C-alpha positions in Angstrom: 15.9 25.8 -44.0 14.2 26.1 -40.6 12.4 23.1 -39.1 9.2 24.9 -38.1 7.3 28.1 -39.0 8.1 29.5 -35.6 11.9 28.9 -36.3 11.4 30.6 -39.6 9.8 33.6 -38.0 12.6 33.8 -35.4 15.3 33.6 -38.2 13.6 36.2 -40.2 13.4 38.5 -37.1 17.2 38.2 -36.7 17.7 39.0 -40.4 15.4 42.0 -40.2 17.1 43.3 -37.1 20.5 43.0 -38.7 19.1 44.8 -41.8 17.6 47.5 -39.5 14.2 46.9 -41.0 12.1 48.5 -38.3 8.7 47.6 -39.7 9.5 44.0 -40.3 11.3 43.4 -37.0 8.6 45.1 -35.0 5.9 43.1 -36.8 7.8 39.8 -36.3 8.3 40.6 -32.6 4.6 41.2 -32.3 3.8 37.9 -34.0 6.3 35.9 -32.0 5.0 37.4 -28.8 1.5 36.3 -29.7 2.8 32.8 -30.5 4.7 32.6 -27.2 1.6 33.8 -25.4 -0.5 31.1 -27.0 2.2 28.5 -26.0 1.9 29.4 -22.3 -1.8 29.8 -22.3 -3.8 27.1 -20.5 -2.7 24.8 -17.7 0.6 23.6 -19.2 3.1 25.2 -21.6 3.4 23.6 -25.0 5.1 24.0 -28.3 2.7 25.0 -31.1 2.5 23.0 -34.3 2.8 24.9 -37.6 -1.0 24.7 -38.0 -1.5 26.4 -34.7 1.1 29.1 -35.5 -0.8 29.7 -38.8 -4.0 30.2 -36.7 -2.2 32.8 -34.5 -0.9 34.5 -37.7 -4.5 34.6 -39.1 -5.7 36.1 -35.9 -3.0 38.8 -36.0 -3.7 39.5 -39.6 -7.4 40.0 -38.8 -6.5 42.4 -36.0 -4.4 44.4 -38.4 -7.2 44.5 -41.0 -9.8 45.6 -38.4 -7.4 48.2 -36.9 -6.7 49.7 -40.4 -10.4 50.0 -41.0 -10.9 51.6 -37.7 -8.1 54.1 -38.2 -9.5 54.9 -41.7 -12.9 55.6 -40.2 -11.4 57.9 -37.7 -9.4 59.8 -40.3 -6.0 58.5 -39.0 -4.4 57.6 -42.3 -0.9 57.3 -41.0 -1.8 54.6 -38.5 -4.0 52.8 -41.0 -1.1 52.7 -43.5 1.2 51.3 -40.7 -1.4 48.6 -39.9 -1.6 47.7 -43.6 2.2 47.5 -43.8 2.2 45.1 -40.8 -0.6 43.1 -42.4 1.6 42.7 -45.6 4.4 41.3 -43.4 2.1 38.9 -41.6 0.5 37.7 -44.9 3.9 36.6 -46.3 3.8 33.8 -43.7 0.2 32.7 -44.4 -0.8 30.0 -46.9 -2.1 31.2 -50.3 -5.8 32.0 -49.9 -8.3 29.9 -51.9 -9.7 31.6 -55.0 -13.4 32.0 -55.3 -13.5 29.2 -57.9 -11.5 26.8 -55.7 -13.7 27.5 -52.7 -16.9 27.0 -54.8 -15.5 23.7 -56.0 -14.8 22.5 -52.4 -18.3 23.7 -51.3 -20.0 21.9 -54.2 -18.2 18.6 -53.3 -19.1 18.9 -49.6 -22.8 19.7 -50.5 -22.9 16.6 -52.7 -21.6 14.4 -49.9 -24.2 15.9 -47.5 -27.0 15.4 -50.0 -25.9 11.8 -50.4 -26.3 11.4 -46.6 -29.9 12.8 -46.9 -29.2 16.3 -45.7 -30.6 19.1 -47.8 -31.2 22.8 -47.6 -30.0 24.8 -44.7 -30.2 21.7 -42.5 -27.0 20.6 -44.2 -25.1 23.7 -43.1 -23.4 22.1 -40.0 -22.4 19.0 -41.8 -21.0 20.8 -44.8 -19.1 23.3 -42.6 -17.6 20.6 -40.4 -16.5 18.7 -43.5 -14.8 21.8 -45.0 -13.2 23.3 -41.9 -10.1 21.0 -42.2 -9.8 21.3 -45.9 -9.7 25.1 -46.0 -7.9 25.7 -42.7 -5.6 28.7 -43.1 -6.7 29.3 -46.7 -10.2 30.8 -46.1 -11.7 32.5 -43.1 -14.8 31.2 -41.4 -16.9 34.2 -42.5 -16.1 33.7 -46.2 -16.6 29.9 -45.9 -20.0 30.2 -44.2 -21.1 32.8 -46.8 -20.1 30.5 -49.7 -21.9 27.5 -48.0 -25.0 29.5 -47.2 -25.2 30.8 -50.8 -24.8 27.3 -52.3 -27.4 25.7 -50.0 -30.0 28.5 -50.6 -29.5 28.3 -54.4 
């Protein structure tokens, strides 16, 4: 078993290359390039933690989703299918997303804490979001999270 998510990605790339799996090897190369780019970004090179690698994976997954939608809109179904196939490969390395029920449960708990601190209505949005960010990291995107919090606070 590999020590880190990056090691796992690298090992899987090697396996995909040996199996001549073009889609998987191309996608893993793309992801590892993005990870390495993130590692050398900034003033000093560093090694990313697994959480940071997951963030890069989420960003790459979002790019694939948006590209597939754009290709569909332009009538380029082959490219859209390729983007979706790449998305499927990237998603195998992401944590299991929260179900709507699990997310609603976490939002309810955070709203109760904010209410106990005297924050109510939309004024509690920032406090609830900051409290939930760490709990749902990698398992729900910011747009989905803010939508759930907003819906709960306006109810």
